[in-house]
C-alpha positions in Angstrom: -14.6 -19.4 34.8 -13.3 -17.9 31.6 -10.0 -18.8 30.2 -7.3 -16.7 31.8 -4.9 -14.6 29.8 -1.2 -15.2 29.9 0.9 -14.1 32.9 2.4 -10.6 32.8 4.4 -8.4 35.1 6.0 -11.3 37.0 2.9 -12.3 38.9 2.2 -16.0 39.1 -1.0 -17.3 37.6 -2.9 -20.0 39.6 -2.4 -23.5 38.3 -5.2 -25.4 36.6 -5.7 -27.4 39.8 -6.1 -24.2 41.8 -8.6 -22.8 39.3 -10.7 -26.0 39.4 -10.7 -25.8 43.2 -11.7 -22.1 43.0 -14.6 -23.1 40.7 -15.9 -25.6 43.2 -15.5 -23.1 46.1 -17.5 -20.5 44.1 -20.4 -22.9 43.7 -20.6 -23.2 47.5 -20.6 -19.4 47.7 -23.6 -19.3 45.4 -25.4 -21.6 47.9 -24.2 -19.3 50.8 -25.8 -16.3 49.1 -29.1 -18.2 49.0 -28.9 -19.5 52.6 -31.5 -18.0 54.9 -29.4 -18.1 58.1 -26.0 -16.6 59.1 -25.0 -20.0 60.5 -25.5 -21.7 57.2 -23.7 -19.0 55.3 -20.8 -19.3 57.7 -20.7 -23.1 57.2 -20.7 -22.8 53.4 -18.2 -20.0 53.2 -15.8 -21.7 55.6 -16.0 -24.9 53.5 -15.4 -22.9 50.4 -12.2 -21.4 51.8 -11.0 -24.9 52.8 -11.4 -25.9 49.2 -9.8 -22.7 47.8 -8.3 -19.9 49.9 -8.4 -17.9 46.6 -12.2 -17.6 46.8 -12.6 -13.9 47.4 -16.4 -14.1 47.6 -16.2 -16.7 50.5 -14.0 -14.3 52.5 -16.5 -11.6 51.7 -19.3 -13.6 53.1 -17.4 -14.1 56.3 -16.7 -10.4 56.5 -20.4 -9.6 56.1 -21.2 -11.9 59.0 -18.6 -10.4 61.2 -19.4 -7.6 63.6 -19.8 -4.4 61.5 -16.8 -2.1 61.9 -14.7 -4.6 63.8 -11.0 -5.3 63.3 -12.1 -8.9 62.4 -14.3 -7.6 59.6 -11.5 -5.4 58.2 -9.1 -8.3 58.3 -11.5 -10.5 56.4 -12.1 -7.8 53.8 -8.4 -7.4 53.2 -8.2 -11.2 52.8 -11.0 -11.1 50.3 -9.3 -8.4 48.2 -5.9 -10.2 48.4 -7.5 -13.5 47.4 -9.3 -11.9 44.5 -6.1 -10.3 43.2 -4.1 -13.5 43.7 -6.7 -15.5 41.7 -6.2 -13.2 38.8 -2.5 -13.6 38.8 -0.5 -11.9 36.0 -3.7 -11.3 34.1 -4.6 -8.5 36.5 -2.6 -5.8 34.7 -3.8 -6.9 31.3 -7.4 -6.5 32.4 -7.1 -2.9 33.7 -9.7 -0.8 32.0 -11.9 -3.9 31.3 -12.6 -5.2 34.8 -16.1 -6.6 35.4 -16.2 -7.5 31.7 -14.1 -10.5 32.7 -16.2 -12.7 34.9 -13.3 -13.7 37.1 -12.6 -10.1 38.1 -16.0 -9.7 39.8 -15.2 -11.2 43.2 -12.2 -8.9 43.5 -14.3 -5.9 42.6 -17.1 -6.8 45.0 -14.5 -7.1 47.8 -13.0 -3.7 46.9 -16.4 -2.0 47.0 -17.3 -3.4 50.4 -13.8 -2.5 51.7 -14.2 1.0 50.5 -17.5 1.5 52.2 -16.2 0.0 55.4 -13.2 2.2 55.4 -15.5 5.2 55.0 -17.7 4.1 57.9 -14.6 3.7 60.0 -13.7 7.3 59.3 -10.8 6.5 57.0 -12.0 9.0 54.3 -8.8 9.3 52.3 -8.4 5.5 52.0 -12.0 5.0 51.0 -11.8 7.6 48.3 -8.6 6.2 46.9 -10.1 2.8 46.7 -13.1 4.0 44.7 -10.9 6.1 42.3 -8.8 3.0 41.7 -11.9 0.9 41.0 -12.9 3.4 38.3 -9.5 3.1 36.8 -9.9 -0.7 36.6 -13.4 -0.4 35.3 -14.3 3.0 33.7 -17.7 1.6 32.6 -18.5 1.3 36.3 -21.0 -1.5 36.2 -21.2 -1.4 40.0 -22.1 2.3 40.1 -19.3 3.2 42.5 -19.2 6.7 41.0 -22.3 7.5 43.0 -20.5 6.5 46.2 -17.5 8.6 45.1 -19.5 11.8 44.3 -21.0 11.6 47.8 -17.7 11.1 49.4 -16.1 14.0 47.5 -19.0 16.3 48.4 -18.7 15.6 52.1 -14.9 16.1 52.1 -15.0 19.3 50.0 -12.8 17.9 47.2 -14.2 20.2 44.6 -11.4 19.7 42.1 -11.9 16.0 42.2 -15.7 16.5 41.8 -15.1 18.4 38.6 -12.7 15.7 37.4 -15.4 13.0 38.1 -18.1 15.1 36.4 -15.9 15.3 33.2 -15.6 11.5 33.2 -19.3 10.9 33.5 -21.2 13.7 31.8 -24.9 13.8 31.5 -25.7 12.2 34.9 -29.2 13.1 36.1 -29.8 10.7 38.9 -30.6 11.8 42.5 -27.5 9.8 43.7 -25.4 12.2 41.6 -27.2 15.6 41.8 -28.1 15.7 45.5 -24.4 15.4 46.5 -23.6 18.1 44.0 -26.1 20.4 45.6 -24.6 19.7 49.0 -21.1 20.3 47.6 -22.2 23.6 46.1 -23.7 24.7 49.4 -20.6 23.7 51.4 -18.4 25.7 49.0 -20.6 28.8 48.4 -23.4 28.8 51.0 -26.6 30.2 49.6 -25.6 31.4 46.2 -26.9 31.4 42.6 -24.7 28.3 42.0 -25.9 26.4 45.0 -29.6 27.3 44.3 -29.2 26.1 40.7 -27.6 22.8 41.9 -30.5 22.4 44.4 -33.0 23.0 41.6 -31.4 20.2 39.5 -31.4 17.9 42.5 -35.1 18.5 43.1 -35.9 17.9 39.5 -34.1 14.6 39.7 -36.0 13.4 42.8 -38.5 15.6 44.8 -39.0 12.9 47.5 -35.5 13.3 49.0 -36.2 16.4 51.2 -38.9 14.7 53.2 -36.4 12.0 54.3 -33.5 14.4 54.8 -35.6 16.8 56.9 -37.2 14.0 59.0 -40.7 14.5 57.7 -40.7 10.9 56.6 -38.9 8.1 58.5 -36.7 5.6 56.6 -38.2 2.1 56.5 -36.6 -0.6 58.7 -35.9 -2.6 55.6 -34.3 -0.8 52.7 -35.8 -1.4 49.2 -34.0 -3.9 47.0 -34.8 -2.0 43.8 -35.6 1.6 42.8 -36.6 3.7 39.8 -35.2 7.0 38.8 -37.1 9.7 40.6 -39.1 7.4 42.8 -39.5 7.1 46.6 -37.2 4.1 46.8 -34.4 6.0 45.2 -34.9 8.8 47.8 -34.8 6.3 50.6 -31.6 4.8 49.4 -30.0 8.2 49.0 -31.1 9.4 52.4 -29.9 6.2 54.1 -26.5 6.4 52.4 -25.8 10.1 52.5 -28.4 11.8 54.7 -25.8 12.1 57.5 -23.6 14.3 55.3 -26.4 16.8 55.1 -27.1 16.8 58.8 -23.4 17.1 59.5 -23.1 20.2 57.3 -23.9 23.3 59.4 -26.8 25.2 57.9 -27.5 22.7 55.1 -30.8 21.4 56.3 -32.1 24.9 57.3 -31.1 26.1 53.8 -32.9 23.1 52.2 -36.0 23.7 54.3 -36.1 27.4 53.4 -35.7 26.8 49.7 -38.3 24.1 49.3 -40.7 26.3 51.3 -40.4 28.9 48.6 
């Protein structure tokens, strides 16, 4: 773990003994990530927490083993976020704007991302969006790519002013994960219009494989790809898995898409 900055803002920094325990716990988490069974991951994560309750990644492992969407999972995620922040101590405020660049911030940021997606899945839209905005404040470089989550969330909730704000912060984006939500947002706002057709054209240029998955012409694989390339089928699969429901939930969106690609 990198040397921590001095305490600021009144928050207490962990002691050297606590940091050494955290390092030992983190080593167990690395083993848990490599474990092939949930039972082994549970054992290692539990032991890591016994060594250091400040090990956010250990709490996160437990949350990912818990029943998806359960209150238990939510409680574990909140524990993970709290542990990650406590481990940073007074250095937290000093690192704002540079998170992820500091190695010790990463467990906290991983926990925040999973918490945001879980809140979204539970229907807590405002809370999920607030978390992702906050993550971008902490780390404008967005090494985790949470801006792609956010653009999808904003499109589905018709937050057009926030979409424009996000676009200004990240100009020049040309990935499907960005342009397909913008096409949906344009349709939700204007229906079939020159603006929405232009947005759809840009989305198709970014990845022409997406419509087949949104329209059900191709089924999503049982196992999602662990990598993708810009404009390839894997990217289309990951987008459709993450945000296909927002298209099907928007009245007329799939019919509009079907009509436009037919032309």
